[in-house]
C-alpha positions as CSV (number, residue, x, y, z in Angstrom):
1,X,0.0,0.0,0.0
2,X,1.3,3.5,-0.9
3,X,2.2,5.9,1.9
4,X,-0.8,8.2,2.5
5,X,-0.8,12.0,2.1
6,X,-3.3,14.8,2.7
7,X,-5.7,15.7,-0.1
8,X,-7.9,18.8,-0.1
9,X,-10.6,19.1,-2.8
10,X,-12.0,22.6,-2.8
11,X,-14.4,24.7,-4.9
12,X,-15.3,28.4,-4.5
13,X,-18.4,27.2,-2.7
14,X,-17.4,24.3,-0.5
15,X,-14.8,21.8,0.7
16,X,-15.6,18.6,-1.1
17,X,-13.1,16.3,0.5
18,X,-10.3,16.6,3.1
19,X,-8.6,13.4,4.2
20,X,-5.6,11.2,3.6
21,X,-5.4,9.3,0.3
22,X,-2.9,6.9,-1.3
23,X,-2.8,8.5,-4.8
24,X,-4.5,11.0,-7.0
25,X,-4.8,11.5,-10.8
26,X,-5.7,14.9,-12.1
27,X,-6.4,16.3,-15.6
28,X,-3.7,18.9,-16.0
29,X,-3.2,21.5,-18.8
30,X,-0.3,19.4,-20.2
31,X,-2.0,16.1,-19.7
32,X,-3.2,13.8,-16.9
33,X,-0.8,13.4,-14.1
34,X,-0.6,11.3,-11.0
35,X,0.8,12.1,-7.5
36,X,2.0,9.9,-4.7
37,X,3.3,10.9,-1.3
38,X,6.6,12.8,-1.3
39,X,6.1,14.2,-4.8
40,X,8.1,17.2,-5.9
41,X,6.4,20.6,-5.3
42,X,4.7,22.3,-8.2
43,X,1.6,24.2,-9.2
44,X,-0.4,23.6,-12.4
45,X,-3.5,24.6,-14.2
46,X,-6.3,22.0,-14.5
47,X,-8.7,21.4,-17.4
48,X,-12.1,19.9,-17.3
49,X,-11.9,16.2,-16.8
50,X,-12.0,13.3,-14.4
51,X,-10.2,13.6,-11.1
52,X,-9.5,10.2,-9.4
53,X,-8.2,9.5,-6.0
54,X,-7.6,6.3,-3.9
55,X,-9.2,6.6,-0.4
56,X,-9.1,3.7,2.0
57,X,-8.3,1.4,-1.0
58,X,-11.2,2.5,-3.1
59,X,-10.9,4.7,-6.2
60,X,-13.2,7.7,-6.1
61,X,-14.0,10.0,-9.0
62,X,-15.3,13.5,-9.6
63,X,-15.9,15.7,-12.6
64,X,-14.0,18.9,-12.4
65,X,-14.4,22.0,-14.5
66,X,-10.8,23.3,-14.5
67,X,-8.9,25.1,-11.8
68,X,-5.5,24.8,-10.2
69,X,-3.5,22.1,-8.2
70,X,-0.8,22.7,-5.7
71,X,1.4,19.6,-5.0
72,X,3.7,19.5,-2.0
73,X,5.7,16.6,-0.6
74,X,3.2,16.2,2.2
75,X,-0.1,16.9,0.4
76,X,-2.2,18.1,-2.6
77,X,-4.7,20.9,-2.8
78,X,-7.1,21.0,-5.7
79,X,-8.9,24.3,-6.3
80,X,-11.5,23.5,-8.9
81,X,-13.9,25.8,-10.6
82,X,-16.6,23.1,-10.1
83,X,-16.5,19.6,-8.9
84,X,-19.2,16.9,-8.8
85,X,-19.1,13.4,-7.5
86,X,-21.0,10.8,-9.6
87,X,-24.0,10.7,-7.3
88,X,-24.3,14.5,-7.6
89,X,-24.6,14.6,-11.4
90,X,-28.0,15.1,-12.9
91,X,-27.5,12.9,-16.0
92,X,-30.6,14.2,-17.8
93,X,-29.5,17.8,-17.4
94,X,-26.0,16.9,-18.5
95,X,-27.4,15.1,-21.6
96,X,-29.7,18.1,-22.4
97,X,-26.7,20.5,-22.1
98,X,-24.6,18.2,-24.4
99,X,-27.4,18.1,-27.0
100,X,-28.0,21.9,-26.9
101,X,-24.3,22.6,-27.3
102,X,-24.1,20.3,-30.3
103,X,-27.1,22.0,-31.9
104,X,-25.5,25.4,-31.2
105,X,-22.3,24.3,-32.8
106,X,-24.2,23.5,-36.0
107,X,-24.6,27.3,-36.4
108,X,-20.8,27.7,-36.1
109,X,-20.4,29.9,-39.2
110,X,-22.8,32.5,-37.8
111,X,-21.0,32.8,-34.5
112,X,-18.0,34.7,-33.3
113,X,-14.9,32.8,-32.2
114,X,-15.7,33.7,-28.6
115,X,-19.2,32.3,-28.9
116,X,-17.9,29.1,-30.4
117,X,-15.3,28.8,-27.6
118,X,-18.0,29.2,-25.0
119,X,-20.2,26.5,-26.6
120,X,-17.2,24.1,-26.9
121,X,-16.5,24.6,-23.2
122,X,-20.2,23.8,-22.4
123,X,-19.9,20.7,-24.5
124,X,-16.7,19.6,-22.8
125,X,-18.2,20.1,-19.4
126,X,-21.4,18.2,-20.3
127,X,-19.4,15.3,-21.8
128,X,-17.1,15.2,-18.8
129,X,-20.1,15.0,-16.4
130,X,-21.6,12.2,-18.4
131,X,-18.3,10.3,-18.5
132,X,-18.0,10.4,-14.7
133,X,-21.7,9.4,-14.2
134,X,-21.3,6.5,-16.5
135,X,-18.1,5.4,-15.0
136,X,-19.9,5.1,-11.7
137,X,-22.8,3.1,-13.3
138,X,-20.3,0.6,-14.6
139,X,-18.4,0.2,-11.4
140,X,-21.5,-0.4,-9.2
């Protein structure tokens, strides 16, 4: 078993999780990265994706919407724009958001680059939420 370290998962609105974990995997700006106890210190930007961490031998997941991570030898702090555990995700709402974003992208030629970027971000967030929710369904 890996040596445990402190993990803090925070959003602007709440503390999602604070406890010791054995490992964490985070979607960073330059790709997904993993952390174990004693990791070299660094700070990085996060992108929307699936955050995974091992707590008491069980892999937990959450959909995050970007943010920052600070890694220190004795712990990790994730400051996410948004974070939802699988049981918190409204699958119907996420699916509706995905469909609406796809429909909006069909009008891409009529939109400004900023509007297209915003729609693509909505689509990414919706797909990410659905991915996390479906991962939970398959692991149950």
